[in-house]
C-alpha positions as CSV (number, residue, x, y, z in Angstrom):
1,M,-10.9,-25.3,11.0
2,Y,-14.2,-26.6,9.5
3,G,-14.7,-29.8,7.6
4,I,-15.5,-29.9,4.1
5,A,-19.2,-31.1,5.3
6,R,-19.6,-28.3,7.7
7,D,-18.7,-25.6,5.4
8,R,-21.3,-27.0,2.7
9,H,-24.1,-26.7,5.6
10,F,-23.2,-23.5,7.1
11,I,-22.9,-22.2,2.9
12,R,-26.6,-23.5,2.1
13,F,-27.6,-22.1,5.3
14,H,-26.2,-19.1,4.7
15,C,-27.8,-18.7,1.2
16,M,-31.4,-19.9,2.7
17,F,-31.3,-17.7,4.9
18,I,-30.6,-14.4,2.6
19,I,-33.4,-15.1,0.3
20,S,-35.6,-15.2,3.2
21,S,-34.7,-12.1,4.6
22,V,-36.1,-8.9,5.0
23,V,-33.4,-5.9,4.9
24,S,-34.7,-3.1,7.3
25,S,-32.8,-0.2,6.3
26,S,-32.6,1.7,3.0
27,I,-29.2,1.4,1.5
28,P,-27.4,5.3,1.4
29,S,-26.6,6.6,-2.0
30,K,-23.0,7.7,-1.1
31,P,-20.7,4.5,0.3
32,V,-18.0,5.6,2.5
33,S,-14.7,5.8,0.1
34,I,-11.2,4.4,1.4
35,S,-8.5,3.9,-0.2
36,Y,-5.0,1.5,0.5
37,P,-1.7,0.4,-1.4
38,V,-1.4,-3.0,-2.3
39,G,0.0,-5.5,0.2
40,S,-1.4,-3.5,3.0
41,Q,-4.0,-4.0,5.8
42,A,-7.3,-2.2,4.6
43,I,-9.8,-1.5,7.3
44,L,-13.9,-1.4,5.9
45,P,-15.2,0.5,8.8
46,C,-18.7,-0.6,10.1
47,N,-20.7,0.4,13.7
48,W,-23.7,-1.3,14.9
49,M,-24.1,0.3,18.0
50,P,-26.3,3.8,16.3
51,Q,-28.8,1.9,14.8
52,L,-29.1,-1.5,17.3
53,Y,-28.0,-0.2,20.9
54,N,-28.8,-2.9,23.4
55,V,-29.4,-5.2,21.1
56,P,-26.9,-7.9,21.3
57,I,-25.1,-9.1,18.4
58,H,-23.5,-12.2,17.6
59,H,-24.0,-13.0,13.6
60,I,-22.1,-10.0,11.2
61,Q,-22.1,-10.4,7.1
62,W,-19.9,-8.3,4.5
63,Q,-20.9,-9.2,0.8
64,T,-20.2,-7.3,-2.7
65,P,-22.9,-6.9,-5.0
66,D,-22.4,-9.9,-6.6
67,D,-20.9,-12.4,-3.2
68,T,-20.6,-13.0,0.0
69,V,-17.2,-12.1,1.0
70,F,-17.5,-13.1,4.9
71,E,-19.7,-14.9,7.5
72,Q,-19.3,-14.9,11.2
73,K,-21.9,-16.4,13.5
74,G,-20.7,-17.0,16.5
75,E,-17.8,-19.2,16.8
76,Q,-18.9,-20.1,12.9
77,R,-16.7,-18.3,10.3
78,W,-17.1,-18.4,6.5
79,Q,-14.8,-16.8,4.1
80,A,-14.9,-16.9,0.2
81,P,-11.9,-18.5,-1.6
82,E,-10.5,-15.4,-2.7
83,F,-10.2,-14.0,0.7
84,K,-9.3,-17.3,2.3
85,G,-7.0,-16.7,5.5
86,R,-7.5,-12.6,4.7
87,V,-10.3,-11.0,6.5
88,E,-11.5,-11.0,10.0
89,V,-14.1,-9.0,12.2
90,P,-12.2,-9.7,15.8
91,E,-15.2,-10.8,18.1
92,E,-14.2,-8.6,21.1
93,K,-14.7,-5.5,18.8
94,L,-17.7,-6.6,17.5
95,Q,-19.3,-6.9,20.9
96,E,-18.2,-3.2,21.4
97,G,-20.0,-2.0,18.4
98,D,-17.0,-2.0,15.9
99,C,-17.9,-4.6,13.0
100,S,-15.3,-3.2,10.7
101,L,-13.9,-6.0,8.2
102,I,-10.1,-6.4,8.0
103,V,-8.4,-7.2,4.9
104,H,-5.0,-8.5,5.3
105,D,-2.9,-8.5,2.2
106,V,-5.2,-5.9,0.0
107,Q,-5.1,-6.7,-3.4
108,L,-5.8,-5.6,-6.8
109,G,-8.4,-7.2,-7.5
110,D,-10.3,-6.6,-3.7
111,V,-11.5,-3.1,-5.5
112,G,-15.1,-2.6,-5.5
113,L,-18.2,-2.0,-3.2
114,Y,-18.8,-3.7,0.3
115,E,-21.5,-3.6,2.3
116,S,-22.2,-5.1,6.0
117,F,-24.9,-6.5,7.6
118,V,-26.0,-7.8,11.2
119,V,-29.0,-10.6,11.9
120,V,-30.8,-10.0,15.0
121,E,-32.9,-12.3,16.3
122,S,-36.2,-10.8,18.1
123,A,-39.5,-12.8,19.5
124,G,-38.6,-15.9,17.6
125,T,-37.9,-14.1,14.1
126,K,-34.6,-13.1,12.5
127,R,-34.2,-10.2,10.4
128,R,-31.2,-8.4,8.2
129,V,-30.4,-5.1,9.0
130,F,-28.2,-3.1,6.5
131,L,-25.2,-1.0,8.0
132,Q,-22.5,0.4,5.8
133,S,-21.6,0.5,2.3
134,V,-17.5,1.2,1.6
135,Q,-16.4,1.5,-1.7
136,L,-12.7,0.0,-1.8
137,S,-10.0,1.3,-4.0
138,V,-6.4,-0.1,-4.3
139,Y,-3.6,1.4,-5.6
140,D,0.4,0.3,-6.5
141,H,3.3,1.4,-5.2
142,K,5.5,3.9,-7.3
143,S,8.9,5.3,-6.6
144,K,12.2,7.0,-8.3
145,V,15.3,5.9,-7.0
146,S,19.0,7.1,-7.7
147,L,21.7,4.6,-6.6
148,G,25.4,4.1,-7.2
149,V,27.6,2.2,-9.8
150,G,28.4,-1.3,-7.1
151,E,25.6,-0.8,-4.9
152,D,22.5,-3.2,-4.1
153,M,18.8,-2.3,-5.1
154,N,16.2,-4.0,-2.4
155,L,13.3,-4.0,-4.7
156,K,10.1,-4.6,-2.4
157,L,7.6,-6.9,-3.3
158,Y,5.3,-6.0,-0.7
159,T,2.7,-9.1,-1.1
160,P,3.4,-12.8,-0.9
161,K,0.9,-12.6,-4.3
162,A,3.8,-10.9,-6.0
163,M,4.9,-13.3,-8.7
164,R,7.1,-11.9,-11.2
165,V,9.9,-8.9,-11.8
166,V,10.4,-7.4,-15.2
167,F,12.7,-4.8,-16.2
168,Q,12.6,-2.5,-18.7
169,K,15.9,-0.7,-19.7
170,R,16.0,3.3,-20.8
171,S,16.9,2.8,-24.3
172,S,14.9,0.0,-25.0
173,K,10.9,-0.8,-25.6
174,E,11.1,-4.7,-24.2
175,W,10.8,-5.9,-21.2
176,T,12.9,-8.9,-19.7
177,V,11.8,-11.1,-16.8
178,L,14.3,-11.0,-14.3
179,W,12.5,-13.3,-11.5
180,V,9.9,-15.7,-11.4
181,R,8.4,-16.4,-7.7
182,G,9.4,-20.3,-7.3
183,D,12.0,-20.3,-10.4
184,K,15.3,-21.8,-9.0
185,A,16.6,-20.6,-12.1
186,N,16.3,-17.0,-10.4
187,N,19.9,-15.4,-10.6
188,H,18.8,-12.4,-7.7
189,H,18.4,-12.9,-4.2
190,F,15.1,-13.2,-2.6
191,K,14.4,-12.3,1.1
192,E,11.3,-14.2,1.6
193,A,10.5,-12.8,5.1
194,E,11.5,-9.3,4.0
195,R,9.8,-9.5,0.6
196,V,12.7,-7.8,-1.0
197,L,14.4,-8.8,-4.4
198,V,18.2,-7.8,-4.0
199,I,19.8,-6.8,-7.0
200,K,23.6,-6.7,-6.4
201,G,26.3,-4.8,-8.0
202,L,24.5,-2.1,-10.1
203,R,26.2,-1.7,-13.8
204,M,25.1,1.7,-15.7
205,D,22.8,-0.8,-17.8
206,H,20.8,-1.4,-15.1
207,S,19.1,1.8,-15.1
208,G,15.6,1.7,-16.6
209,T,11.8,0.6,-15.1
210,Y,11.4,-2.2,-12.4
211,K,7.8,-3.7,-12.2
212,V,6.8,-6.0,-9.6
213,L,3.5,-8.2,-11.2
214,D,0.8,-10.1,-9.3
215,F,-0.9,-13.3,-10.8
216,H,-3.1,-11.8,-13.2
217,G,-0.3,-9.0,-14.4
218,G,-1.1,-6.0,-12.3
219,S,1.4,-3.6,-10.8
220,V,2.1,-4.1,-7.6
221,N,5.4,-1.6,-7.6
222,T,7.2,0.3,-10.1
223,V,10.7,1.5,-9.4
224,N,12.3,3.8,-12.1
225,L,16.1,3.5,-11.4
226,M,18.8,6.1,-11.7
227,V,22.5,4.6,-11.4
228,E,25.1,6.6,-11.1
229,V,29.1,6.8,-11.3
230,A,29.8,6.9,-7.5
231,G,31.2,10.3,-6.1
232,T,29.9,12.0,-9.4
233,Q,27.1,14.3,-8.1
234,T,29.4,14.7,-4.8
235,L,32.5,15.9,-6.5
236,S,29.8,18.3,-8.6
237,Q,28.5,19.7,-5.4
238,I,31.9,20.3,-4.0
239,H,33.0,22.5,-7.2
240,Q,30.0,24.4,-7.0
241,K,30.6,25.1,-3.5
242,Q,34.2,25.9,-3.8
243,E,32.4,28.3,-6.7
244,A,30.5,30.0,-4.5
245,V,33.2,30.4,-1.4
246,G,35.8,31.9,-4.3
247,K,32.8,34.3,-5.5
248,S,32.5,35.3,-1.5
249,F,36.0,36.0,-0.8
250,H,36.0,37.9,-3.8
251,N,33.8,39.8,-2.9
252,R,34.4,40.4,0.6
253,S,38.2,41.3,-0.5
254,S,36.6,44.0,-2.6
255,I,34.7,45.7,0.3
256,L,37.9,45.7,2.7
257,L,39.8,47.3,0.1
258,I,37.4,50.1,-0.6
259,I,37.1,50.8,3.2
260,F,41.1,50.5,3.6
261,V,41.4,53.2,0.5
262,L,38.7,55.6,1.7
263,Q,40.5,55.3,5.7
264,I,43.6,56.6,4.0
265,S,41.8,59.5,1.8
266,L,40.5,60.3,5.4
267,L,43.8,60.2,7.2
268,I,45.5,62.6,4.6
269,Q,42.6,65.1,4.4
270,Y,43.0,65.1,8.4
271,Q,46.9,65.6,7.9
272,H,46.3,68.8,5.7
């Protein structure tokens, strides 16, 4: 960890360096497009080997059109506040040519265009070389679930940044707040390590839409739940199977009867 003073010094150095730097390669018109579900680990691809083979690389920068996201120079690292603790470029990978930015617990707010650069030194001068442009998309989780009365539903939150769970009954247009992070009055069991909210003892009126929302109200996970009377579907399937077996037996009996009649007829003709 670095102190506030050291961080400020590094940020000032960073800003001054960008202003005085020269971009040595043009930015391609079409960036690489990648897409990940919210809460997962996103990898923004980058490789400096094709452009800078045999050039020692120790300084990497990732930025959006508006601001710097991540910068690493040797052991010094800087992360934008909204990405604090979530972004990295492993040093061992960097030395092998892989300058991909790893974004942990990717969020809906991370959507956008990212650009990577390396800073190289030669003959006492520094130059900033453009490497890769990446367009990141982030999407929410969606699913349909059928469970029986009395069963439990494990609602996945996917990310520690999930803040609320709201519910809408099938016959209603209103949304009800079921759970709020940190609220001790929550009625449902929350498993922090598994990022799961357990809704126990389902009833028929629990059928509806469940939404997991982040801090900004963005949708993390949407689940459409259908609660059914236990065994109803199974009994229906059994009844259908019994009908099918009955029809099959009836058809087989008819065929056997026809064969028996033909055999009797042939026997009578033979005797005459």
